[in-house]
C-alpha positions in Angstrom: -113.2 -105.1 -14.6 -109.5 -105.8 -15.9 -108.1 -107.7 -17.8 -107.0 -111.5 -16.7 -104.2 -112.6 -19.1 -105.2 -116.7 -20.1 -102.3 -117.4 -21.1 -100.8 -117.0 -16.6 -104.5 -116.8 -15.1 -103.0 -113.9 -13.3 -104.0 -109.6 -13.6 -100.6 -108.1 -15.2 -99.1 -104.7 -13.7 -100.9 -103.0 -16.8 -104.2 -104.3 -16.7 -104.0 -102.7 -13.1 -103.0 -99.2 -13.8 -105.4 -99.4 -16.7 -108.3 -100.3 -14.0 -107.1 -97.6 -11.9 -107.1 -95.0 -14.4 -110.5 -95.9 -15.2 -111.6 -95.2 -11.9 -110.3 -92.2 -11.7 -108.0 -93.5 -8.3 -104.6 -92.2 -9.7 -105.5 -89.0 -10.4 -107.1 -88.8 -7.1 -103.9 -90.3 -5.5 -101.8 -87.7 -7.9 -104.0 -84.6 -6.5 -102.7 -85.3 -2.7 -99.3 -85.5 -3.1 -97.7 -83.3 -1.8 -94.8 -82.5 -4.7 -96.0 -79.6 -6.5 -92.5 -76.8 -5.4 -89.6 -79.0 -5.3 -86.5 -77.0 -6.2 -82.9 -78.0 -7.7 -80.1 -76.7 -6.0 -79.3 -73.0 -7.1 -75.4 -74.0 -7.5 -76.3 -77.4 -9.8 -78.2 -76.5 -12.8 -75.6 -76.8 -15.6 -77.6 -79.8 -17.1 -80.8 -77.7 -17.3 -82.2 -75.8 -20.2 -82.3 -72.1 -19.7 -86.6 -71.7 -20.1 -86.0 -74.6 -17.7 -84.2 -72.3 -15.4 -86.8 -70.2 -14.8 -89.6 -72.8 -14.1 -87.0 -74.1 -11.4 -86.8 -71.4 -9.5 -89.7 -69.9 -8.9 -92.4 -71.6 -9.9 -94.1 -75.3 -9.3 -92.1 -78.3 -11.7 -93.8 -81.8 -11.9 -92.1 -84.0 -9.3 -91.9 -87.4 -12.1 -89.8 -84.0 -14.4 -87.6 -83.9 -11.3 -87.6 -86.8 -10.6 -85.8 -87.6 -14.2 -83.3 -84.9 -13.9 -82.2 -84.3 -10.6 -82.8 -87.7 -8.2 -80.4 -90.4 -8.5 -81.3 -93.2 -6.9 -78.4 -94.8 -5.5 -77.5 -91.7 -3.2 -79.1 -90.1 -0.2 -81.3 -87.4 0.0 -82.9 -85.0 2.6 -86.3 -83.7 1.5 -86.9 -80.7 3.7 -90.5 -79.1 3.6 -91.5 -76.1 4.5 -95.2 -76.0 5.3 -96.0 -71.9 6.7 -95.2 -69.8 8.6 -96.6 -68.2 11.7 -96.1 -65.8 14.4 -94.2 -62.9 12.5 -95.4 -60.9 15.1 -94.0 -57.7 12.9 -96.7 -57.9 10.2 -99.1 -58.4 12.7 -101.1 -55.4 11.7 -101.1 -55.3 7.5 -103.8 -56.5 6.2 -104.0 -59.4 3.2 -102.5 -58.0 0.1 -105.4 -58.2 -2.9 -104.7 -60.3 -5.8 -102.2 -58.5 -7.9 -101.3 -55.7 -5.3 -97.9 -55.0 -4.8 -96.7 -56.1 -1.5 -93.7 -56.5 0.7 -92.3 -60.1 0.3 -90.4 -63.2 2.6 -87.8 -65.2 0.1 -86.2 -67.7 2.4 -83.0 -69.3 1.5 -81.0 -72.4 2.4 -77.5 -73.8 2.0 -76.3 -77.2 2.9 -72.7 -78.1 2.3 -72.2 -77.1 -1.6 -75.6 -76.5 -2.5 -77.9 -73.1 -2.6 -82.1 -73.3 -2.5 -84.0 -70.0 -2.7 -87.9 -70.4 -2.3 -90.5 -67.9 -4.2 -91.1 -65.0 -2.6 -94.9 -64.7 -0.4 -96.4 -61.7 0.5 -95.2 -60.7 4.3 -98.3 -61.4 6.7 -98.5 -62.2 9.9 -98.8 -66.2 8.4 -96.9 -66.2 5.5 -97.9 -69.2 2.9 -94.4 -70.0 2.6 -94.6 -73.9 0.9 -91.6 -75.3 -0.2 -89.7 -78.5 -0.7 -86.1 -78.9 -1.3 -84.1 -82.3 -2.1 -80.8 -81.6 -0.4 -78.1 -84.1 -1.3 -76.3 -85.5 1.9 -73.0 -86.7 0.1 -72.3 -85.0 -2.9 -68.5 -86.1 -3.0 -68.5 -89.7 -3.4 -66.4 -90.5 -0.6 -68.7 -93.3 0.1 -68.1 -95.1 -3.1 -71.9 -94.6 -4.3 -73.1 -96.6 -1.6 -76.0 -95.7 0.4 -75.1 -94.1 3.9 -76.3 -96.1 7.0 -77.5 -93.9 9.7 -73.9 -94.4 11.6 -72.4 -92.5 8.7 -75.2 -90.1 8.3 -74.7 -89.2 11.9 -70.6 -87.7 11.2 -72.0 -84.8 8.9 -72.1 -82.2 11.3 -72.9 -79.6 8.6 -76.4 -78.1 9.2 -78.5 -76.4 7.1 -78.4 -72.5 7.0 -81.3 -70.9 6.5 -81.8 -67.0 5.4 -85.0 -65.4 5.4 -84.6 -62.3 3.3 -87.9 -59.1 3.8 -87.7 -57.0 0.0 -90.0 -54.1 0.3 -92.1 -52.7 -2.7 -88.9 -50.6 -3.6 -86.9 -53.6 -4.2 -85.0 -53.0 -0.8 -84.0 -56.1 1.1 -83.7 -56.5 4.9 -82.1 -59.7 6.8 -84.9 -61.0 9.5 -83.0 -64.0 10.7 -80.3 -66.8 10.1 -80.7 -70.1 11.3 -78.4 -73.2 11.6 -81.0 -76.1 11.7 -79.2 -79.7 12.4 -81.3 -81.8 10.7 -80.2 -85.3 12.5 -82.8 -85.3 14.7 -84.6 -86.9 11.5 -82.1 -90.2 12.1 -84.1 -91.2 15.2 -88.0 -90.6 13.9 -90.1 -93.4 12.5 -90.2 -93.9 9.2 -87.3 -91.6 9.0 -89.9 -88.8 8.5 -90.1 -85.9 11.5 -92.1 -82.5 11.6 -91.1 -80.0 14.1 -91.5 -75.9 14.6 -88.3 -73.5 14.1 -88.0 -70.5 15.9 -86.5 -68.1 13.9 -84.3 -65.2 15.5 -84.0 -61.8 14.9 -80.3 -59.9 14.1 -78.0 -57.7 15.4 -79.4 -56.0 18.6 -82.7 -57.8 18.3 -80.7 -61.5 17.9 -82.8 -62.9 21.1 -86.2 -61.8 19.9 -88.2 -63.9 17.6 -88.9 -62.7 14.4 -91.5 -66.0 13.6 -91.9 -70.0 13.1 -91.7 -71.8 10.6 -93.0 -75.4 10.4 -90.7 -77.9 8.9 -91.0 -81.0 7.5 -88.1 -83.9 7.7 -87.7 -87.5 5.3 -84.4 -89.3 4.2 -84.5 -90.9 1.1 -84.5 -93.6 1.3 -84.6 -94.1 4.8 -82.2 -96.3 6.4 -82.7 -99.4 7.4 -82.0 -98.5 11.3 -82.7 -95.6 13.0 -81.1 -94.3 15.5 -81.6 -93.7 19.2 -82.8 -90.2 20.6 -79.8 -91.0 23.2 -77.3 -91.7 20.7 -78.0 -88.6 18.6 -78.1 -86.4 21.7 -74.9 -87.8 23.0 -73.5 -86.9 19.6 -74.4 -83.5 19.7 -73.4 -83.0 22.7 -70.0 -84.2 22.3 -69.4 -82.1 19.2 -70.7 -79.1 21.7 -68.2 -79.9 23.8 -65.5 -79.8 22.6 -65.8 -77.2 20.1 -66.2 -75.3 23.9 -62.9 -76.5 24.4 -61.1 -75.2 21.5 -63.1 -72.1 21.7 -61.6 -71.6 25.3 -58.2 -72.4 24.8 -58.1 -70.2 22.2 -59.5 -67.4 24.1 -57.2 -68.2 26.6 -54.4 -67.6 23.9 -55.7 -64.8 22.5 -55.7 -62.9 25.8 -52.1 -63.7 26.9 -51.0 -62.8 23.3 -52.9 -59.1 23.8 -50.9 -58.8 26.8 -47.7 -59.4 25.1 -48.4 -57.2 22.3 -49.6 -54.0 25.0 -46.6 -54.3 26.4 -44.2 -53.8 23.3 -45.7 -50.0 23.9 -47.8 -48.1 25.4 -49.6 -46.5 22.8 -50.8 -50.2 21.4 -53.9 -49.9 23.7 -55.6 -46.9 21.2 -54.2 -49.3 17.8 -57.3 -51.0 15.8 -56.5 -54.6 16.5 -59.6 -56.6 16.6 -59.4 -60.5 17.0 -63.4 -61.2 17.3 -65.8 -59.8 15.9 -70.0 -60.7 15.8 -71.8 -61.9 13.0 -75.6 -61.3 12.8 -76.8 -63.7 15.7 -74.6 -61.9 18.0 -72.0 -65.4 18.3 -68.4 -63.6 18.7 -66.1 -65.4 16.2 -62.0 -65.0 15.5 -62.1 -62.7 12.6 -59.9 -64.9 10.8 -62.7 -67.4 10.4 -64.4 -64.9 8.1 -62.0 -65.5 5.7 -61.9 -69.2 3.4 -60.2 -69.5 0.3 -63.4 -69.2 -2.4 -63.3 -70.2 -5.5 -66.2 -68.9 -8.1 -65.5 -71.6 -10.8 -66.2 -70.4 -14.4 -68.7 -67.3 -12.7 -65.6 -64.9 -12.5 -62.8 -64.3 -15.1 -59.7 -63.2 -13.3 -59.0 -61.1 -10.1 -60.0 -57.6 -11.4 -63.7 -59.1 -12.0 -64.0 -60.4 -8.7 -63.1 -56.8 -7.0 -65.8 -55.9 -9.7 -68.0 -58.3 -8.7 -67.5 -57.4 -5.2 -67.7 -54.0 -5.6 -71.3 -54.6 -7.2 -72.8 -55.7 -3.8 -74.8 -52.3 -2.1 -72.1 -50.9 1.0 -75.1 -50.5 3.9 -73.8 -50.7 7.6 -75.5 -52.1 10.0 -78.7 -50.9 11.3 -79.0 -49.5 14.9 -82.3 -48.7 17.0 -82.0 -45.7 18.3 -80.2 -42.6 18.1 -76.2 -41.8 18.1 -73.7 -41.8 15.6 -71.8 -44.8 17.0 -71.9 -47.9 14.7 -73.3 -51.3 15.1 -71.1 -53.4 15.3 -71.9 -57.0 13.0 -70.2 -58.9 11.0 -72.9 -61.0 8.6 -71.6 -65.0 7.4 -71.4 -65.2 4.0 -75.0 -66.7 3.1 -76.5 -63.9 4.4 -74.4 -61.7 2.8 -74.8 -62.8 -0.3 -79.0 -63.4 0.1 -79.2 -59.7 1.1 -76.7 -58.3 -1.4 -75.2 -55.4 0.2 -73.3 -55.4 3.3 -71.0 -53.0 5.5 -67.0 -52.9 4.8 -66.3 -55.8 6.4 -68.7 -58.2 5.2 -67.3 -56.9 1.1 -63.7 -56.9 2.8 -63.9 -60.6 3.7 -65.7 -61.8 0.5 -62.8 -59.9 -1.7 -60.1 -61.1 0.1 -61.4 -65.0 0.1 -61.9 -64.7 -3.9 -58.4 -63.3 -4.3 -57.2 -66.3 -2.4 -59.1 -68.2 -4.5 -57.1 -66.7 -7.6 -53.5 -67.8 -5.7 -53.1 -64.8 -4.6 -51.4 -63.8 -1.3 -54.1 -61.6 0.3 -55.0 -60.3 3.6 -57.9 -58.2 5.4 -56.5 -55.1 6.7 -57.9 -52.9 9.4 -57.7 -48.9 9.9 -58.6 -45.5 9.5 -59.7 -43.4 6.5 -59.2 -39.6 6.7 -60.7 -37.7 9.9 -60.1 -41.4 11.7 -63.1 -42.7 10.3 -62.6 -47.1 10.9 -62.2 -49.1 7.5 -61.2 -52.4 6.3 -59.7 -53.4 3.2 -57.7 -55.9 0.9 -54.0 -56.0 0.5 -52.2 -58.5 -1.5 -48.6 -59.2 -1.6 -46.8 -60.1 -5.2 -43.9 -62.6 -5.2 -41.3 -59.1 -6.0 -42.7 -58.0 -2.9 -45.2 -55.6 -4.6 -47.6 -53.9 -2.1 -51.4 -53.6 -3.6 -54.3 -51.9 -1.9 -57.8 -53.1 -3.1 -60.7 -51.2 -1.8 -63.6 -53.7 -2.3 -66.6 -51.1 -2.1 -65.2 -49.2 -5.8 -63.4 -51.8 -7.0 -60.3 -49.4 -6.9 -56.5 -50.7 -6.6 -53.4 -48.4 -5.2 -50.0 -49.1 -5.1 -48.6 -48.9 -2.0 -45.0 -47.2 -1.5 -43.6 -46.4 1.8 -42.0 -43.5 3.2 -38.6 -43.5 4.3 -38.5 -41.5 7.8 -34.4 -41.9 7.3 -34.0 -40.5 4.5 -31.9 -37.4 4.3 -34.1 -34.3 4.5 -33.9 -33.6 0.2 -34.3 -37.1 -1.1 -37.7 -37.6 -3.0 -40.3 -39.3 -1.3 -43.3 -41.2 -2.9 -46.7 -39.7 -2.4 -49.7 -41.4 -0.6 -52.0 -42.9 -3.3 -54.1 -44.7 -1.2 -57.1 -43.0 1.1 -56.4 -45.0 4.1 -54.5 -43.2 7.0 -53.6 -45.8 9.5 -53.5 -50.0 9.7 -53.8 -51.6 12.8 -54.0 -55.6 12.1 -54.1 -57.4 9.0 -55.5 -61.0 8.9 -56.6 -63.7 6.3 -57.8 -67.2 6.4 -54.7 -68.6 8.4 -52.4 -65.3 9.7 -53.3 -62.5 12.2 -50.6 -59.9 12.5 -51.1 -56.8 14.6 -48.9 -54.2 13.7 -46.0 -53.2 16.2 -44.1 -50.2 14.1 -43.4 -47.3 15.8 -46.2 -45.4 13.6 -49.5 -47.1 12.6 -49.2 -45.0 9.4 -50.1 -46.0 6.6 -47.6 -43.9 4.2 -44.7 -45.6 7.1 -45.8 -48.5 7.2 -43.9 -51.4 6.0 -45.1 -54.8 5.3 -42.7 -57.4 5.9 -44.3 -60.0 8.5 -41.3 -61.9 8.8 -39.6 -59.0 10.8 -41.0 -59.7 14.3 -40.1 -56.5 15.4 -43.2 -54.9 12.9 -45.1 -57.3 12.9 -46.8 -59.2 15.8 -47.7 -62.6 14.6 -50.7 -64.9 16.3 -49.7 -69.2 16.7 -50.6 -70.7 13.0 -51.1 -73.3 15.0 -54.1 -71.6 17.4 -55.9 -70.1 14.5 -56.2 -73.6 12.8 -57.9 -75.0 15.9 -60.9 -72.5 15.6 -61.0 -72.1 11.9 -59.4 -74.3 10.2 -61.5 -76.7 8.2 -63.2 -78.9 10.1 -62.0 -77.6 13.4 -65.3 -76.2 15.1 -68.7 -77.8 14.5 -69.9 -73.6 15.2 -68.0 -72.3 11.7 -70.4 -71.5 9.3 -70.0 -73.9 6.4 -69.0 -71.8 2.7 -71.7 -71.3 0.9 -70.8 -71.1 -3.1 -71.5 -69.0 -5.5 -74.8 -68.9 -7.5 -74.6 -67.9 -11.6 -77.0 -65.6 -12.5 -80.5 -66.1 -13.5 -80.6 -62.7 -14.4 -80.9 -62.3 -18.6 -79.3 -59.2 -19.4 -80.6 -58.6 -22.8 -83.9 -58.9 -21.6 -83.3 -56.7 -18.7 -81.7 -53.8 -20.7 -84.2 -53.8 -23.4 -87.4 -53.6 -20.2 -85.1 -50.6 -18.7 -84.5 -49.0 -22.4 -88.2 -48.9 -22.5 -89.1 -47.8 -19.6 -86.7 -45.0 -19.6 -87.8 -43.8 -22.9 -91.6 -43.5 -21.4 -90.1 -41.8 -18.4 -88.5 -39.3 -21.1 -91.5 -39.1 -23.1 -93.9 -37.9 -20.5 -91.3 -35.7 -19.0 -91.1 -33.6 -22.3 -94.4 -34.4 -22.8 -95.3 -32.0 -19.9 -93.0 -29.5 -21.2 -95.0 -29.8 -24.4 -91.8 -30.8 -26.2 -92.3 -33.0 -29.0 -89.8 -36.6 -28.1 -88.2 -38.1 -31.5 -86.2 -41.0 -31.1 -83.1 -41.9 -33.6 -82.4 -45.9 -33.0 -79.4 -45.9 -35.1 -77.9 -43.4 -32.3 -78.8 -45.6 -29.8 -77.7 -48.4 -31.1 -74.3 -46.6 -30.9 -73.9 -45.7 -27.4 -73.8 -49.5 -27.0 -69.7 -49.5 -27.9 -69.5 -46.8 -25.4 -71.2 -49.0 -22.4 -69.1 -51.5 -23.4 -65.8 -49.6 -23.2 -67.3 -48.3 -19.5 -68.0 -51.6 -17.7 -64.4 -53.5 -19.2 -62.3 -50.1 -18.1 -64.2 -50.7 -14.8 -63.0 -54.3 -14.6 -59.3 -54.4 -15.7 -58.9 -50.7 -15.5 -57.9 -50.9 -19.2 -59.8 -48.2 -21.7 -60.1 -50.1 -25.3 -62.5 -48.7 -28.0 -63.0 -44.6 -27.0 -61.8 -44.4 -30.6 -64.2 -46.1 -33.0 -66.8 -44.8 -30.7 -66.0 -41.6 -31.5 -65.3 -41.9 -35.4 -68.9 -43.7 -35.5 -70.5 -41.0 -33.8 -68.8 -38.2 -36.1 -70.2 -40.2 -39.0 -74.0 -40.5 -37.2 -74.3 -36.9 -36.8 -74.0 -34.3 -39.6 -72.4 -31.3 -39.9 -73.7 -28.3 -38.5 -75.4 -30.2 -35.4 -74.6 -30.8 -32.0 -73.7 -33.9 -29.9 -74.5 -34.1 -26.4 -73.9 -37.3 -24.4 -74.4 -38.3 -20.7 -73.4 -42.3 -19.7 -74.1 -42.5 -15.2 -73.5 -46.2 -13.6 -76.1 -48.1 -11.1 -76.6 -50.8 -9.0 -80.1 -51.0 -9.6 -82.7 -51.7 -12.0 -85.9 -49.4 -10.8 -86.4 -47.3 -13.8 -87.6 -44.3 -11.3 -85.1 -44.1 -9.3 -82.7 -43.9 -12.1 -84.8 -41.2 -14.3 -85.1 -39.1 -11.2 -81.4 -39.1 -10.3 -80.4 -38.3 -13.9 -82.7 -35.3 -13.7 -80.6 -33.7 -10.6 -77.5 -33.5 -13.4 -77.9 -30.7 -14.7 -76.3 -32.0 -18.1 -78.4 -34.7 -18.2 -81.6 -32.8 -17.6 -80.0 -30.3 -20.8 -80.1 -33.5 -23.0 -83.5 -34.7 -22.1 -84.8 -31.3 -22.3 -82.9 -30.5 -25.3 -85.4 -27.6 -27.4 -83.2 -26.9 -30.8 -84.1 -27.6 -34.8 -84.1 -31.2 -35.5 -83.8 -32.7 -32.2 -83.0 -36.3 -31.9 -82.9 -38.1 -28.9 -81.4 -41.7 -27.8 -80.9 -43.9 -24.4 -79.5 -47.3 -24.4 -79.5 -49.3 -21.5 -76.9 -51.9 -20.8 -77.1 -54.6 -17.8 -74.2 -56.5 -17.4 -74.8 -59.3 -14.6 -72.5 -61.1 -12.7 -72.6 -63.9 -10.2 -75.3 -64.0 -7.5 -77.2 -61.7 -10.4 -75.5 -58.2 -8.8 -75.7 -56.0 -11.6 -73.8 -53.2 -13.0 -76.7 -51.4 -15.0 -74.5 -48.5 -17.4 -77.6 -45.8 -18.9 -76.5 -43.0 -21.7 -78.7 -40.6 -22.6 -77.7 -38.2 -26.1 -78.9 -36.2 -28.4 -78.1 -34.3 -31.9 -80.0 -31.1 -32.4 -79.5 -28.0 -35.1 -78.5 -25.4 -33.3 -81.1 -22.0 -33.6 -79.5 -18.8 -32.6 
């Protein structure tokens, strides 16, 4: 049925295409292709329009369109396909969710080199229907001169693919289910550079040796290398890397034990100081605390160090869950990827992230380990200025405190600075290349002098020893540093949605009290400037715009009427939770349930969005009315 070109006597390519299309063969082949959900890296979307962004994040995209915007034929890619999950036995008794029914969901996040990916959420079941495609670029720094790498060159890329599985319940609370590092290089020995296998995901924390579930994963190299490697070559390379890492870890452990013995010999009281050299991550792996801090630059996602502190404080604080009773604290530090994907963590996670960001902004930053009031262990951040100024940064609140030590040798009547921070003792400080223990007679913060060059005050570890296990490329066991992701949440849409929900809840609440509800849209709009000023003050510590807001309110409220306003701040966007919290305040309840003549109500919501979709939600209720005595 194809037309023959009389000039050549041969069928043209266009003739073949038309003939195949008429017979429906092309349509049948396209239906069988499995490229229905290919995800762009979350960190590489600057060239995609906003309306395309949401499609690429959580819905199916056409593969030919994906190729046009993201695939460079001169580069090497690893196509990772998740073909489903099974044996998630914790959800064995849960029934299949009905269409439209709200249920808990699983979301899979991936990190490879400087690329991050996220799947669409799927309902939590024993066999979750998690079917995704991810295209990972093997070399993004163009170090190979733009040439396609051979198998031997790819074997030298020892960066693993980090899987993080997050469960989100119906209230929006997130739980870390598993954190797994996949060595993808087995595909280099596979026929046609394709391989399919099962990945057993283990639990986290106290359940790190208990399987959480299984994912079926398919790997494929594009374009495939001309020559494949043998399985023996790959296993030998992996064995050499493990041996090299184990030897470095062993030597550092020997050094750390000797260093600790020397520290205890200085004073017997040092045994009780909070000096922590190693910490367990979510997989139960002991790593030097210095390895949890890296120099992290946020590009244009964060404007300054103050904005970095505000961003970190918006990530919720939650202690690691502990199975059973008791008042002890579960020991679990998190890798940065797991912390960011979960969106919450303990004070150590916040402090190491803030220290990494402050180092990226060029500050001389350290993580401090010590105690707060009543001897409660705590971790915070400290920066040293070039003039010797010491500033404490509380990573959970973004508060800053200027440290002025008390001079114990000063005359009794001489004025002494009063403690400004909530910290009581400090045992050690560290960053990505330094670890120092406090060997001053007292570990009290108010007496502490942060003169790190004085060995009689601070005992430092060898920087060379730390570099051997914490430096870039020192160990294959160190988790790679993930970049921050730009927010995908539209702040205007989120603000409008939450404000409409608040209006509905206020209307229903007043209706139950047999009260009418009349909104003053102009007054609602005026509240915006106050909310903006509150967030700016939280970021920079500088208050501005209050005079203009007060003047605008005076003009909007006629003589003889009373104005009341109640601002409040949240870290979530759950309207019912926020409304219930507001009603617990007598002052806010008085505004919402206001009675009087000519009562007009106002509510304004402003959602300020930061990287990783961290949100500062400001809400303000207000009313104006004429008092009736």
